[in-house]
MARBAZA-720642 format. One line per field, with one value per atom (N, C-alpha, C): residue in three letters; x, y, z. Coordinates in nm, 2 decimals, decimal comma. Example, Ala and Ser with C-alpha at 12.3 -4.5 7.8 and 13.67 -1.06 7.14 Angstrom:
BEGIN
code	[Ala | Ala | Ala | Ser | Ser | Ser] .
X	[1,32 | 1,23 | 1,32 | 1,28 | 1,37 | 1,29] .
Y	[-0,57 | -0,45 | -0,33 | -0,22 | -0,11 | 0,00] .
Z	[0,78 | 0,78 | 0,78 | 0,71 | 0,71 | 0,79] .
This chain:
BEGIN
code	[Unk | Unk | Unk | Unk | Unk | Unk | Unk | Unk | Unk | Unk | Unk | Unk | Unk | Unk | Unk | Unk | Unk | Unk | Unk | Unk | Unk | Unk | Unk | Unk | Unk | Unk | Unk | Unk | Unk | Unk | Unk | Unk | Unk | Unk | Unk | Unk | Unk | Unk | Unk | Unk | Unk | Unk | Unk | Unk | Unk | Unk | Unk | Unk | Unk | Unk | Unk | Unk | Unk | Unk | Unk | Unk | Unk | Unk | Unk | Unk | Unk | Unk | Unk | Unk | Unk | Unk | Unk | Unk | Unk | Unk | Unk | Unk | Unk | Unk | Unk | Unk | Unk | Unk | Unk | Unk | Unk | Unk | Unk | Unk | Unk | Unk | Unk | Unk | Unk | Unk | Unk | Unk | Unk | Unk | Unk | Unk | Unk | Unk | Unk | Unk | Unk | Unk | Unk | Unk | Unk | Unk | Unk | Unk | Unk | Unk | Unk | Unk | Unk | Unk | Unk | Unk | Unk | Unk | Unk | Unk | Unk | Unk | Unk | Unk | Unk | Unk | Unk | Unk | Unk | Unk | Unk | Unk | Unk | Unk | Unk | Unk | Unk | Unk | Unk | Unk | Unk | Unk | Unk | Unk | Unk | Unk | Unk | Unk | Unk | Unk | Unk | Unk | Unk | Unk | Unk | Unk | Unk | Unk | Unk | Unk | Unk | Unk | Unk | Unk | Unk | Unk | Unk | Unk | Unk | Unk | Unk | Unk | Unk | Unk | Unk | Unk | Unk | Unk | Unk | Unk | Unk | Unk | Unk | Unk | Unk | Unk | Unk | Unk | Unk | Unk | Unk | Unk | Unk | Unk | Unk | Unk | Unk | Unk | Unk | Unk | Unk | Unk | Unk | Unk | Unk | Unk | Unk | Unk | Unk | Unk | Unk | Unk | Unk | Unk | Unk | Unk | Unk | Unk | Unk | Unk | Unk | Unk | Unk | Unk | Unk | Unk | Unk | Unk | Unk | Unk | Unk | Unk | Unk | Unk | Unk | Unk | Unk | Unk | Unk | Unk | Unk | Unk | Unk | Unk | Unk | Unk | Unk | Unk | Unk | Unk | Unk | Unk | Unk | Unk | Unk | Unk | Unk | Unk | Unk | Unk | Unk | Unk | Unk | Unk | Unk | Unk | Unk | Unk | Unk | Unk | Unk | Unk | Unk | Unk | Unk | Unk | Unk | Unk | Unk | Unk | Unk | Unk | Unk | Unk | Unk | Unk | Unk | Unk | Unk | Unk | Unk | Unk | Unk | Unk | Unk | Unk | Unk | Unk | Unk | Unk | Unk | Unk | Unk | Unk | Unk | Unk | Unk | Unk | Unk | Unk | Unk | Unk | Unk | Unk | Unk | Unk | Unk | Unk | Unk | Unk | Unk | Unk | Unk | Unk | Unk | Unk | Unk | Unk | Unk | Unk | Unk | Unk | Unk | Unk | Unk | Unk | Unk | Unk | Unk | Unk | Unk | Unk | Unk | Unk | Unk | Unk | Unk | Unk | Unk | Unk | Unk | Unk | Unk | Unk | Unk | Unk | Unk | Unk | Unk | Unk | Unk | Unk | Unk | Unk | Unk | Unk | Unk | Unk | Unk | Unk | Unk | Unk | Unk | Unk | Unk | Unk | Unk | Unk | Unk | Unk | Unk | Unk | Unk | Unk | Unk | Unk | Unk | Unk | Unk | Unk] .
X	[1,32 | 1,44 | 1,42 | 1,47 | 1,46 | 1,58 | 1,57 | 1,68 | 1,80 | 1,83 | 1,93 | 1,98 | 1,93 | 1,95 | 1,89 | 1,81 | 1,77 | 1,61 | 1,61 | 1,49 | 1,35 | 1,26 | 1,14 | 1,07 | 1,01 | 0,96 | 0,81 | 0,73 | 0,64 | 0,63 | 0,59 | 0,59 | 0,43 | 0,41 | 0,27 | 0,24 | 0,11 | 0,07 | 0,16 | 0,15 | 0,22 | 0,38 | 0,44 | 0,59 | 0,66 | 0,60 | 0,65 | 0,69 | 0,84 | 0,90 | 0,89 | 0,88 | 0,86 | 0,92 | 0,99 | 1,07 | 0,90 | 0,95 | 0,85 | 0,88 | 1,01 | 1,00 | 0,98 | 0,99 | 0,89 | 0,76 | 0,74 | 0,55 | 0,53 | 0,61 | 0,55 | 0,63 | 0,72 | 0,75 | 0,64 | 0,60 | 0,52 | 0,37 | 0,36 | 0,20 | 0,15 | 0,21 | 0,14 | 0,02 | -0,08 | -0,17 | -0,10 | -0,03 | 0,02 | -0,01 | -0,05 | -0,11 | -0,02 | 0,02 | 0,11 | 0,15 | 0,24 | 0,29 | 0,42 | 0,43 | 0,53 | 0,68 | 0,78 | 0,91 | 1,05 | 1,11 | 1,17 | 1,32 | 1,36 | 1,46 | 1,42 | 1,52 | 1,50 | 1,56 | 1,66 | 1,68 | 1,54 | 1,47 | 1,39 | 1,28 | 1,27 | 1,15 | 1,18 | 1,32 | 1,35 | 1,36 | 1,38 | 1,35 | 1,22 | 1,12 | 1,01 | 0,92 | 0,99 | 0,97 | 1,01 | 1,12 | 1,19 | 1,09 | 1,07 | 0,95 | 0,86 | 0,79 | 0,65 | 0,69 | 0,80 | 0,85 | 0,84 | 0,90 | 0,90 | 0,78 | 0,71 | 0,57 | 0,49 | 0,50 | 0,44 | 0,45 | 0,61 | 0,64 | 0,68 | 0,62 | 0,62 | 0,78 | 0,82 | 0,98 | 0,93 | 0,86 | 0,84 | 0,69 | 0,63 | 0,52 | 0,41 | 0,48 | 0,46 | 0,53 | 0,48 | 0,56 | 0,48 | 0,52 | 0,46 | 0,57 | 0,50 | 0,61 | 0,55 | 0,68 | 0,69 | 0,66 | 0,67 | 0,65 | 0,67 | 0,63 | 0,65 | 0,70 | 0,82 | 0,85 | 0,84 | 0,83 | 0,85 | 0,97 | 1,09 | 1,23 | 1,21 | 1,15 | 1,15 | 1,01 | 0,99 | 0,81 | 0,85 | 0,95 | 0,96 | 1,11 | 1,17 | 1,06 | 1,03 | 0,92 | 0,91 | 0,97 | 1,06 | 1,15 | 1,08 | 1,05 | 1,01 | 1,07 | 1,06 | 1,15 | 1,05 | 1,07 | 0,99 | 1,10 | 1,11 | 1,18 | 1,10 | 1,21 | 1,10 | 1,03 | 1,09 | 1,01 | 1,00 | 0,90 | 0,91 | 0,86 | 0,96 | 0,93 | 0,93 | 0,81 | 0,78 | 0,79 | 0,92 | 0,97 | 0,85 | 0,90 | 0,79 | 0,76 | 0,87 | 0,87 | 0,82 | 0,78 | 0,70 | 0,81 | 0,95 | 1,03 | 1,00 | 1,05 | 1,04 | 1,16 | 1,19 | 1,36 | 1,29 | 1,37 | 1,32 | 1,43 | 1,39 | 1,47 | 1,51 | 1,60 | 1,61 | 1,75 | 1,67 | 1,74 | 1,79 | 1,91 | 1,98 | 2,10 | 2,09 | 2,18 | 2,30 | 2,33 | 2,46 | 2,39 | 2,45 | 2,44 | 2,47 | 2,34 | 2,37 | 2,40 | 2,43 | 2,43 | 2,31 | 2,20 | 2,07 | 2,04 | 2,06 | 2,04 | 2,13 | 2,25 | 2,32 | 2,29 | 2,21 | 2,15 | 2,02 | 1,95 | 1,83 | 1,85 | 1,95 | 1,99 | 2,00 | 2,11 | 2,13 | 2,00 | 1,90 | 1,79 | 1,69 | 1,70 | 1,63 | 1,66 | 1,81 | 1,89 | 1,85 | 1,86 | 1,79 | 1,68 | 1,58 | 1,43 | 1,37 | 1,47 | 1,40 | 1,51 | 1,63 | 1,72 | 1,72 | 1,58 | 1,59 | 1,53 | 1,50 | 1,48 | 1,59 | 1,56 | 1,69 | 1,65 | 1,77 | 1,80 | 1,87 | 1,85 | 1,91 | 1,92 | 2,03 | 2,02 | 2,15 | 2,06 | 2,13 | 2,18 | 2,28 | 2,37 | 2,44 | 2,37 | 2,41 | 2,41 | 2,34 | 2,33 | 2,37 | 2,49 | 2,55 | 2,44 | 2,42 | 2,36 | 2,43 | 2,37 | 2,46 | 2,34 | 2,43 | 2,31 | 2,38 | 2,26 | 2,34 | 2,24 | 2,17 | 2,09 | 2,09 | 2,10 | 2,09 | 2,07] .
Y	[2,68 | 2,70 | 2,83 | 2,78 | 2,92 | 3,01 | 3,11 | 3,22 | 3,16 | 3,05 | 3,00 | 2,88 | 2,85 | 2,72 | 2,61 | 2,57 | 2,49 | 2,44 | 2,31 | 2,24 | 2,24 | 2,31 | 2,30 | 2,17 | 2,15 | 1,99 | 2,00 | 1,89 | 1,88 | 1,78 | 1,78 | 1,67 | 1,64 | 1,49 | 1,48 | 1,45 | 1,40 | 1,40 | 1,26 | 1,17 | 1,02 | 1,06 | 1,15 | 1,17 | 1,18 | 1,14 | 1,11 | 1,25 | 1,26 | 1,38 | 1,37 | 1,50 | 1,49 | 1,61 | 1,61 | 1,76 | 1,83 | 1,95 | 2,01 | 1,98 | 1,96 | 1,90 | 1,77 | 1,69 | 1,51 | 1,56 | 1,65 | 1,65 | 1,69 | 1,80 | 1,86 | 1,77 | 1,67 | 1,55 | 1,47 | 1,43 | 1,29 | 1,36 | 1,49 | 1,54 | 1,48 | 1,47 | 1,44 | 1,50 | 1,44 | 1,55 | 1,50 | 1,61 | 1,59 | 1,74 | 1,68 | 1,78 | 1,75 | 1,88 | 1,85 | 1,97 | 1,98 | 2,13 | 2,15 | 2,25 | 2,33 | 2,36 | 2,34 | 2,36 | 2,46 | 2,54 | 2,58 | 2,51 | 2,41 | 2,34 | 2,18 | 2,08 | 1,95 | 1,92 | 1,98 | 1,98 | 2,00 | 2,16 | 2,19 | 2,05 | 2,01 | 1,91 | 1,77 | 1,73 | 1,61 | 1,65 | 1,78 | 1,79 | 1,81 | 1,86 | 1,81 | 1,72 | 1,60 | 1,44 | 1,44 | 1,41 | 1,43 | 1,46 | 1,58 | 1,66 | 1,55 | 1,51 | 1,46 | 1,30 | 1,28 | 1,15 | 1,15 | 1,28 | 1,26 | 1,31 | 1,36 | 1,39 | 1,24 | 1,17 | 1,06 | 0,96 | 0,98 | 0,91 | 0,95 | 1,09 | 1,13 | 1,16 | 1,18 | 1,30 | 1,41 | 1,49 | 1,61 | 1,64 | 1,78 | 1,81 | 1,83 | 1,96 | 1,97 | 2,09 | 2,10 | 2,17 | 2,29 | 2,39 | 2,46 | 2,47 | 2,54 | 2,56 | 2,76 | 2,77 | 2,92 | 3,03 | 3,00 | 3,11 | 3,22 | 3,32 | 3,48 | 3,54 | 3,62 | 3,72 | 3,86 | 3,91 | 4,07 | 4,09 | 4,15 | 4,17 | 4,34 | 4,43 | 4,57 | 4,65 | 4,74 | 4,75 | 4,90 | 5,00 | 5,10 | 5,13 | 5,11 | 5,08 | 4,93 | 4,85 | 4,72 | 4,59 | 4,53 | 4,45 | 4,28 | 4,16 | 4,07 | 3,98 | 3,84 | 3,72 | 3,63 | 3,55 | 3,39 | 3,29 | 3,23 | 3,10 | 2,97 | 2,88 | 2,77 | 2,66 | 2,63 | 2,59 | 2,61 | 2,59 | 2,65 | 2,50 | 2,44 | 2,36 | 2,33 | 2,26 | 2,24 | 2,14 | 2,17 | 2,00 | 1,95 | 1,86 | 1,81 | 1,84 | 1,91 | 2,00 | 2,14 | 2,18 | 2,32 | 2,44 | 2,38 | 2,48 | 2,48 | 2,59 | 2,61 | 2,60 | 2,59 | 2,63 | 2,64 | 2,71 | 2,78 | 2,71 | 2,67 | 2,60 | 2,63 | 2,72 | 2,75 | 2,67 | 2,59 | 2,54 | 2,63 | 2,64 | 2,71 | 2,67 | 2,73 | 2,65 | 2,76 | 2,85 | 2,97 | 3,10 | 3,09 | 3,23 | 3,33 | 3,44 | 3,58 | 3,66 | 3,82 | 3,89 | 3,96 | 3,94 | 3,96 | 3,92 | 3,74 | 3,67 | 3,70 | 3,74 | 3,74 | 3,82 | 3,98 | 4,08 | 4,03 | 3,95 | 3,93 | 3,84 | 3,72 | 3,69 | 3,77 | 3,86 | 3,96 | 4,02 | 4,05 | 4,12 | 4,04 | 3,91 | 3,79 | 3,75 | 3,75 | 3,70 | 3,81 | 3,93 | 4,06 | 4,05 | 4,02 | 4,03 | 3,93 | 3,80 | 3,66 | 3,59 | 3,66 | 3,62 | 3,46 | 3,47 | 3,31 | 3,17 | 3,21 | 3,12 | 3,05 | 2,91 | 2,84 | 2,85 | 2,87 | 2,87 | 2,83 | 2,71 | 2,63 | 2,64 | 2,64 | 2,68 | 2,52 | 2,51 | 2,40 | 2,51 | 2,48 | 2,49 | 2,40 | 2,35 | 2,23 | 2,11 | 2,06 | 1,95 | 1,98 | 2,06 | 2,08 | 2,17 | 2,13 | 2,20 | 2,30 | 2,42 | 2,51 | 2,58 | 2,59 | 2,62 | 2,82 | 2,88 | 3,04 | 3,10 | 3,03 | 3,08 | 2,97 | 3,01 | 2,94 | 2,75] .
Z	[-2,33 | -2,24 | -2,18 | -2,05 | -1,96 | -2,00 | -1,94 | -1,97 | -1,91 | -1,85 | -1,80 | -1,87 | -1,98 | -2,06 | -1,99 | -1,91 | -1,82 | -1,93 | -1,87 | -2,01 | -1,86 | -1,90 | -1,79 | -1,82 | -1,69 | -1,72 | -1,61 | -1,64 | -1,60 | -1,45 | -1,35 | -1,28 | -1,26 | -1,28 | -1,28 | -1,12 | -1,09 | -0,95 | -0,91 | -0,97 | -0,95 | -0,93 | -0,97 | -0,99 | -1,07 | -1,20 | -1,33 | -1,36 | -1,44 | -1,50 | -1,64 | -1,66 | -1,84 | -1,88 | -1,98 | -2,03 | -2,15 | -2,15 | -2,23 | -2,36 | -2,39 | -2,52 | -2,56 | -2,45 | -2,47 | -2,52 | -2,41 | -2,41 | -2,58 | -2,62 | -2,81 | -2,86 | -2,87 | -2,96 | -2,98 | -2,89 | -2,84 | -2,89 | -2,87 | -2,85 | -2,71 | -2,60 | -2,51 | -2,40 | -2,37 | -2,32 | -2,14 | -2,10 | -1,97 | -1,87 | -1,76 | -1,63 | -1,53 | -1,49 | -1,37 | -1,31 | -1,24 | -1,18 | -1,28 | -1,31 | -1,43 | -1,33 | -1,36 | -1,32 | -1,40 | -1,39 | -1,48 | -1,49 | -1,43 | -1,48 | -1,40 | -1,44 | -1,43 | -1,25 | -1,23 | -1,07 | -0,98 | -1,03 | -0,97 | -1,00 | -1,05 | -1,07 | -0,98 | -0,98 | -0,89 | -0,77 | -0,72 | -0,56 | -0,51 | -0,65 | -0,59 | -0,56 | -0,67 | -0,63 | -0,49 | -0,49 | -0,34 | -0,22 | -0,20 | -0,12 | -0,12 | -0,23 | -0,22 | -0,17 | -0,23 | -0,11 | 0,01 | 0,10 | 0,21 | 0,27 | 0,22 | 0,29 | 0,26 | 0,16 | 0,18 | 0,32 | 0,32 | 0,43 | 0,57 | 0,58 | 0,69 | 0,75 | 0,69 | 0,71 | 0,71 | 0,61 | 0,69 | 0,68 | 0,75 | 0,76 | 0,63 | 0,57 | 0,45 | 0,37 | 0,24 | 0,17 | 0,05 | 0,02 | -0,07 | -0,20 | -0,29 | -0,44 | -0,43 | -0,46 | -0,51 | -0,38 | -0,28 | -0,18 | -0,19 | -0,16 | -0,20 | -0,08 | -0,03 | 0,04 | 0,01 | 0,12 | 0,09 | 0,18 | 0,06 | 0,14 | 0,19 | 0,11 | 0,17 | 0,09 | 0,16 | 0,13 | 0,03 | 0,10 | -0,02 | -0,09 | -0,20 | -0,29 | -0,26 | -0,32 | -0,30 | -0,37 | -0,28 | -0,32 | -0,28 | -0,38 | -0,35 | -0,36 | -0,32 | -0,35 | -0,35 | -0,47 | -0,47 | -0,47 | -0,38 | -0,36 | -0,48 | -0,45 | -0,49 | -0,41 | -0,28 | -0,19 | -0,05 | 0,01 | 0,17 | 0,27 | 0,30 | 0,37 | 0,52 | 0,53 | 0,71 | 0,77 | 0,86 | 0,91 | 1,01 | 1,06 | 1,15 | 1,31 | 1,35 | 1,47 | 1,43 | 1,33 | 1,30 | 1,23 | 1,21 | 1,18 | 1,00 | 0,96 | 0,84 | 0,74 | 0,64 | 0,60 | 0,40 | 0,43 | 0,25 | 0,14 | 0,04 | -0,05 | -0,19 | -0,24 | -0,39 | -0,45 | -0,63 | -0,68 | -0,77 | -0,81 | -0,89 | -0,98 | -1,12 | -1,22 | -1,16 | -1,15 | -1,12 | -1,02 | -0,90 | -0,83 | -0,93 | -0,92 | -0,98 | -0,89 | -0,93 | -0,84 | -0,80 | -0,86 | -0,84 | -0,71 | -0,71 | -0,61 | -0,48 | -0,49 | -0,38 | -0,29 | -0,37 | -0,29 | -0,26 | -0,28 | -0,23 | -0,14 | -0,09 | 0,01 | 0,14 | 0,09 | 0,24 | 0,28 | 0,19 | 0,20 | 0,29 | 0,24 | 0,31 | 0,45 | 0,45 | 0,57 | 0,66 | 0,63 | 0,73 | 0,79 | 0,68 | 0,72 | 0,80 | 0,75 | 0,82 | 0,88 | 1,00 | 1,06 | 1,09 | 1,14 | 1,19 | 1,13 | 1,01 | 0,89 | 0,82 | 0,80 | 0,78 | 0,62 | 0,55 | 0,37 | 0,31 | 0,26 | 0,16 | 0,02 | -0,05 | -0,17 | -0,24 | -0,38 | -0,46 | -0,57 | -0,59 | -0,70 | -0,78 | -0,91 | -0,99 | -0,88 | -0,80 | -0,73 | -0,60 | -0,52 | -0,42 | -0,32 | -0,22 | -0,10 | -0,05 | 0,02 | 0,07 | 0,19 | 0,29 | 0,42 | 0,41 | 0,41 | 0,43 | 0,55 | 0,64 | 0,74 | 0,86 | 0,99 | 1,09 | 1,04] .
């Protein structure tokens, strides 16, 4: 379990989602991309589908943003999605919004004012920037 009681999951290359508990219980040999929650894994599967069908240009997992140099403050989002027109949006999947996240969001908006920022909390999508 992660610190927020979310079940860690693995998504295989073919888009199958396994919980770590399933892998351990059935002693499965599974390789793939690890995520901190089922919601994050399911969103990854959706991004794979969108890329396969040409709905988005590309995406990356765990993009890192420097929010402040001194003292150094960084933010690691869940996904960075590049649309067909080249615009980018940052996606963060959250089980709950924390005070640390709210501070980093304000720093992010100050440093990257034109970047689209979307956050999902328990399946509800919120847009914080442009």
